[in-house]
N, C-alpha and C positions, 0 to 999 in steps of 0.2 A: 396540405396532403390529406388530412382528414375530411375535410369536406365533401371533395368528390367521392371519396370511398364510402362514407355514409349515406351520400345522396344517389349512389348508384341504382339503388332499387326503388327511386321515387317515380311515380306513374309520368307519363307523358303529359304535358301541359301544365305540371304544377308550377308554381311560382320558385324562381331561383333565388334561394338564400345563400350566397357564397359567404367564406368566411371574413373577406374584407368589408363585405355587406353588414355582417354584424358588427365588425369593429366601427364602422361608421355609425351603427345604431348606437353604440356605447360610447362614441364620442371619445374625448380625449384621456378620460378615465381608463376605457378599454384600450388604448394604445400603451398608456403608461404601464397598465398590468403586464401586458404582453412584452414590453422592453424589459421589465423587472424579471419575467421568468426567463427570457433569453438570455440575460446577463447571469442569471443563477445556472443556468444550464451550461454556459460556456465555461464559468469559473469552475463548476465541478468537474468538468472534463479536464480542465487546465491542471487543477490540483491533483487529478487522479494520474495523470501522465508522468507530470515532475515528481510526484511522491514515489510511483513505480520505479523511476530512473534512479532516484536516491536510495531507494532500499535495495535494489539491485546493485549499485555500486559497493555498499557495504556487504551485501552477501557476498559478492567476489571478494572482497577483501578478507572476510572469515576463511574462505578456503586458502586463501595465500598465507593466512596466519597459521592454520594448522599444517600447512605441507612445508613451510620453511622456517617461521620464527622461533620455535622452540629448539630448532637444531642449531641455532648461534650460539656462541661462547658466553654471551652477556646480552643483556637488556639492549643498551646501546647499539651493539652490533645488529641484533635483530630488529632493532627499529629502522636502522638504516635501509632495511630491505623493504619497508613499507612506504606508501605513499605519502607525501608531505601532509596532505589534508586529509590523511586517513582517519577514522574514527578510532581505530586500534592503535594508530600511531600517536593520537592525543593522550589516550589513556597511559600509555607507555610513558611519554614525555611528562605528563602530569605526575605519574608516580616518582618518577627519578626526581624532578623539582622538589616533591614534597621529601623525598628522602634526604637531600642537601639542605633544605630548609629546617629540618628536624634539628639539625646540629646548631642551628644558630637561635634557637628558641632559649630565651631566659627563663621562663617558667617550665619546670620538668613536666612534660607530658609523654604517656607512653607511646613508643614509637608505631606500635602497631594500631594504636585508636587514631593517631595523627594521620599515617598512611592511608588508614581505611576511609577516613572521612575525606581525604583528597581525593581519592579514587571514585568514591561514591558521589561526591560533587561532579567530577568529570563525567561519570556515567550518566548522572542526571541531567547535565548539559547536551549530550548527545540525543537522550531520549526526548528531551524536550524539543530539539529541533526536529527530531522525525515527526513528532506529534504536530508540527504546525501544519495549518490548512486544514487538519480535521474538523476543528470546530465549525469551520464553513460549510463542509460537507454535511455535518450533523444538522445544522441551521436550515439549509436547504433541505434536506431531507423531511424535516419538521415543519417547515413553514409554507413551502411550494405550494401543497394543495391548499391551503386557506388562500394564499395569494390567488390561484386559480378560481376558487370559489368565491372572493370578493368579486372578480370580473364577472363571472357569471350572475351574480346577484345584481351588479348594477346593469347588466345587459337584459336581463328579464325585467327590471323595474322600467327602464327606459322602454323596452318594448310593449309593455302593459300600460305605461302611461301614453302611448301614441293609439294604441287600441282603444282606450277608454275615451281619448279625444276626439277619436272619428266615430263613436257611438257603437252600435251593436255590430259585431265582427263575426265571421265565419271560423270555424275551427281550423281551416287552412291558414287564415290570417294570424292565428295565434300560435299555432304549432312551429311555424317556420322560424320566427324571430327567436322564440323561447329555445328550441332546438340547436340553432346556431350558438347561442349564448352560453350553452351547456358545454359548447368545445373548450371554453376557458378553463373548466374544472380538468376536463380531459388533459390540457396542456401541463396544467400543475402536477397531475400525476405522472405525467410522462418526465417531467424534471425531477421530481422527487425519487422515483424507485432507482435509477442509476445513482443519485447521491448516496442512499442508503447502502445500496450493495457495494458501492466504492468505499463508503466509510466502515464497512464491517470487514471487508477484504483487507484494507491497509492496517487497520486496528490488529487483525490478526497476524500479519506479516512483521509488524511492528513488536508484539508480544515476543516473536520468535526471536527477532534480532535482539532485543533487550535480554533475553535468557542467554543468548551467545556472548553479548557483552559482558553480563553479570559473571559469566563462567571465566573469562578472559580475565576480568578484573580481579577476582579471587585469584587466579593462577598468579598474576603479577603481584600480587598482596603478598602471597607465599614465598615468592621468589624474592622479594625486598626483605621481607621480616626474616629470612634464613640466610640472608647473604648469598645465594644463589644455591644454597644446598638443595631446595625443594622446588621442582619443576615438575610440569604435568610428563606423563609419560608419551613419548613420540613412537609410532611404530616405524620401524627401520625395515628396508628391505634386507632380506637373507642373502647373503651372497650365493651365487649359482655354483653348483656342485655337477662335477661331471660322474657320470656311472661308471663303476669299475668293471671291466669286461670279465666275464666269467670263464674261467680257464680249468682244464683237467675234468671236467663232468661231461657226461652222457646219459641223455635221456631216451624215452622212446621216441623214434622218429627220427633221430640222430645217428649219425654213423660217423665214429671217430670223432665226434665233438664238433661235427659241422651240421648244420640245421639242415634239413630237408625242405622242399618245397611243400607246402600244405595242399593236401587234396580237397578239390572242390566238390 
């Protein structure tokens, strides 16, 4: 795709150096380098789309928690309203399990410390799962330009070796192979830029999700530590009120309490 675009302004009669011609000049090393870059690109987009779906699922769960969870009479009742594999369901289940386990401890431990540690471990496990695959994006963004540069160096080296073996060569014989070899660097940059953008975007979304999970975990801790006395305030819709009719009053523009039509 890049070769026809870059060669669009080439004068008529100039030698045709296509992308596959450049790969043939680079040999097996050039084909291997291109294959590595393609794998990096496909892997980056796969991680981007799968992590977006995973993050969106947790964000939808957060909306459900805010709307229905804390209106329940107990944590178990609220947990039953959440999805079985929900991240928020996992925090609630781990908190309830920690509360039951605290009574079985033979060594005295503060209930607050025990519950806080259990909820923190649950939250850390969720955040670790959300961060899976981001290291690959960071690696691709950092290394793919150098992989492409390696392919360029090999392509230029082989082109110069052939030119040197042929003896004195014109500038056209040098510019073509060298210019086509530089395409490998361009491919490396094309692979790196989306990976870096995806990494930063997913990291920002993970930070927002982590903040919501931390707030929810703190609310669960307060509920468990107070035996249900402390819970976050939930906005409830006020009941609708009907307007009372006004009787016995007469204003300007009204005759005997009957309003007159407004003048245009």
